C-alpha positions in Angstrom: 256.8 163.0 39.9 259.6 160.6 40.1 259.3 157.8 37.6 262.6 156.0 38.2 263.7 153.0 40.4 265.3 153.6 43.8 268.4 151.9 42.0 268.5 155.1 39.8 268.3 157.1 42.7 271.2 155.4 44.3 273.2 156.0 41.0 272.4 159.8 41.4 273.9 159.8 44.8 276.9 158.1 43.6 277.4 160.4 40.9 277.0 163.4 43.2 279.6 161.6 45.4 282.1 161.4 42.4 281.4 165.1 41.6 281.9 166.4 45.0 284.9 164.2 46.2 288.1 166.0 45.3 290.5 163.7 46.8 291.0 161.0 49.6 294.1 160.6 51.5 294.8 157.6 53.5 297.0 157.5 56.7 297.4 155.3 59.7 297.7 156.3 63.2 298.0 154.6 66.7 295.1 155.2 69.0 295.7 153.3 72.1 298.2 151.4 74.2 297.2 148.2 72.4 298.7 149.5 69.4 295.6 149.5 67.4 296.3 150.7 63.9 293.3 152.2 62.2 293.2 153.8 58.7 292.3 157.3 58.3 290.8 158.6 55.0 290.1 162.4 54.5 287.5 163.4 51.9 287.9 167.1 50.8 284.9 168.5 49.0 283.7 172.0 48.9 285.6 173.2 51.8 284.1 170.3 53.8 286.7 167.7 55.4 285.3 164.3 56.3 287.5 161.9 57.9 286.9 158.2 58.4 288.3 156.2 61.2 288.5 152.2 61.4 287.1 151.0 64.6 287.6 147.6 66.7 284.6 146.5 64.7 285.3 145.8 61.2 281.6 146.4 60.4 281.7 150.1 61.7 283.3 153.1 60.6 283.5 156.4 62.2 282.9 159.5 60.0 283.9 162.8 61.4 282.6 165.8 59.4 284.8 168.5 61.0 281.8 170.1 62.5 279.4 169.4 65.3 276.8 166.7 65.2 275.1 166.8 68.5 275.5 169.4 71.4 277.7 167.2 73.5 275.3 164.0 73.8 274.9 160.9 72.0 272.0 159.4 69.8 271.6 155.7 68.9 269.6 154.4 65.8 269.9 150.7 66.2 267.8 150.2 63.3 265.7 152.1 60.3 262.6 152.2 62.6 264.4 154.9 64.7 265.6 157.0 61.7 262.5 159.4 62.1 264.3 161.5 64.4 267.0 162.5 62.3 266.7 163.5 58.4 270.5 162.4 58.1 269.9 159.1 59.6 266.8 158.5 57.4 268.7 159.1 54.4 271.8 157.1 55.6 269.3 154.1 56.1 268.2 154.5 52.6 271.7 153.3 51.5 271.7 149.5 51.0 273.9 147.6 53.6 273.6 150.3 56.4 272.5 148.4 59.5 272.7 151.0 62.3 273.9 154.5 63.0 275.3 156.1 66.0 276.0 160.0 66.7 278.6 161.4 69.0 279.3 165.1 69.5 281.4 165.4 66.5 281.2 162.1 64.8 278.8 159.8 63.1 279.5 155.9 63.3 277.7 153.7 60.5 277.6 150.1 60.9 277.1 147.7 57.9 274.9 144.8 57.9 277.6 142.3 57.1 281.0 142.1 55.2 279.1 141.7 52.1 278.3 145.3 52.1 281.6 146.5 51.0 283.1 149.7 52.3 284.5 150.6 49.0 280.8 150.9 47.6 279.3 152.4 50.8 281.6 155.0 51.6 281.1 157.3 48.6 277.2 157.3 49.2 277.7 157.9 52.8 280.1 160.6 52.0 277.7 162.2 49.7 274.8 162.0 52.2 276.6 163.6 55.0 278.1 166.3 52.9 274.8 167.0 51.2 272.8 167.3 54.6 275.5 169.7 56.2 275.8 171.9 53.2 272.0 172.3 52.8 271.7 173.3 56.4 269.5 170.6 57.3 268.7 169.7 61.0 270.5 166.7 62.3 267.9 165.9 64.9 264.1 166.7 64.8 261.1 166.2 67.0 259.4 164.2 64.1 257.1 161.1 64.7 257.5 158.2 62.8 255.0 157.7 60.0 252.2 155.7 61.5 251.6 153.7 58.4 255.0 152.2 58.4 255.3 151.7 62.2 256.1 147.9 62.6 253.2 146.3 64.6 253.2 143.3 66.8 251.3 141.3 64.2 253.3 142.3 61.2 255.2 139.3 59.6 258.6 139.4 57.9 257.2 140.3 54.5 255.2 143.3 56.0 258.0 144.6 57.8 260.3 144.5 54.8 257.7 146.3 52.8 257.4 148.9 55.3 261.0 149.3 55.6 261.5 149.8 51.9 258.7 152.4 51.8 260.1 154.3 54.7 263.8 154.3 54.0 264.1 154.4 50.2 260.7 155.0 48.4 259.3 157.8 50.8 262.4 160.1 50.8 262.5 160.2 47.0 258.9 161.0 46.6 259.1 163.7 49.2 261.9 165.3 47.2 259.2 165.6 44.5 256.9 167.2 46.9 254.5 164.2 47.4 254.2 161.3 50.0 253.2 157.7 49.6 251.1 156.0 52.4 251.2 152.1 53.2 247.5 150.8 53.1 247.9 147.0 53.1 249.1 143.7 51.5 247.3 140.9 50.5 249.2 137.6 51.4 247.1 135.6 49.0 247.1 138.0 45.8 250.7 139.5 46.6 249.2 142.9 46.1 250.5 145.9 47.9 248.0 148.8 48.3 249.5 152.5 48.6 248.0 155.7 48.6 249.6 158.7 46.8 249.4 162.4 48.2 250.8 165.8 47.3 252.1 166.1 44.0 251.8 162.5 43.3 248.1 162.3 43.7 246.4 162.7 40.3 249.6 163.1 38.8 249.6 161.9 34.9 252.8 159.7 35.5 251.7 158.2 38.9 251.0 154.8 37.1 254.5 155.0 35.6 255.7 155.7 39.1 254.0 152.8 40.5 254.8 150.2 37.9 258.3 151.3 36.8 259.6 152.5 40.1 257.7 151.2 43.2 256.4 147.9 41.8 259.7 146.8 40.5 261.8 147.6 43.5 259.2 145.8 45.7 259.4 142.8 43.5 262.9 142.8 43.7 263.5 143.0 47.3 260.2 141.2 48.3 259.7 138.2 46.0 256.1 137.6 47.6 255.1 141.0 46.2 253.3 140.4 42.9 251.8 144.0 41.9 251.4 147.3 43.7 248.1 149.3 43.3 246.9 152.8 44.0 243.8 152.9 46.5 241.9 156.1 47.1 239.8 157.0 50.0 236.2 158.4 50.5 237.7 161.9 50.5 239.4 161.4 47.1 236.5 160.0 45.5 234.3 163.0 46.7 237.0 165.6 45.5 237.3 163.7 42.1 233.5 163.8 41.8 233.3 167.6 42.6 236.0 168.3 40.1 234.2 166.4 37.4 231.1 168.3 38.1 232.9 171.6 37.7 234.7 170.4 34.6 231.3 169.6 33.1 229.7 172.8 34.0 232.6 174.9 32.4 232.6 172.7 29.4 228.8 173.2 28.9 229.1 177.0 29.3 232.0 176.9 26.7 229.8 174.8 24.1 226.7 177.0 24.5 226.3 179.2 21.8 226.3 182.9 22.7 223.0 184.7 21.7 222.9 187.1 18.7 222.1 190.8 19.3 
């Protein structure tokens, strides 16, 4: 059960990148009659080479992992709501400052939100994410559907949309790594309370309150000032299960306390 903030998760990614990256070689190459000069950086890590090429758009970088990305076609992820189709894209969208992602047959183009998101900060995280995905043998594309609780509805305002984005791109992936999931149940604009349901290993976990307060709630408050508190909610099935479990515990406890008959 994770009990740390997403900022700490980001630090872990950066540390992983620092441990994996062996060297970075910069060079320049001419790519067109227009004499566009683009820088090329090569990251060598664990026998995997990732080249990065500048593009005419200063907010986009082209990453070439040296392996096939798609089977000859292209896939566009204009924003995080499309990331459910790719485990890699979903993880990349979890990096602060990543706006959109594009897959080519043998390359990945990452576009940052603006120039305030510096490439010197983004690149180590992007390198680490791409390398981890390929080295773990994870599929680049899947048939997964978006989590219904974080789909942006027509009547969602900017606050709710931001809450859902944080949950889907930064919080949910970390929770899933620990064998659980977290479901968005609602937001009260009057009280500033976000209601969430914990599932899997997070459900009934002794540290779930720490997770909610020290991890999720702090992050929500940081990125969405309108959020004042995060609380866990349980549905009827959860309550029935807890009642049945308590009854079973009481029966066992009673049997243990009952003195045995003397012969």
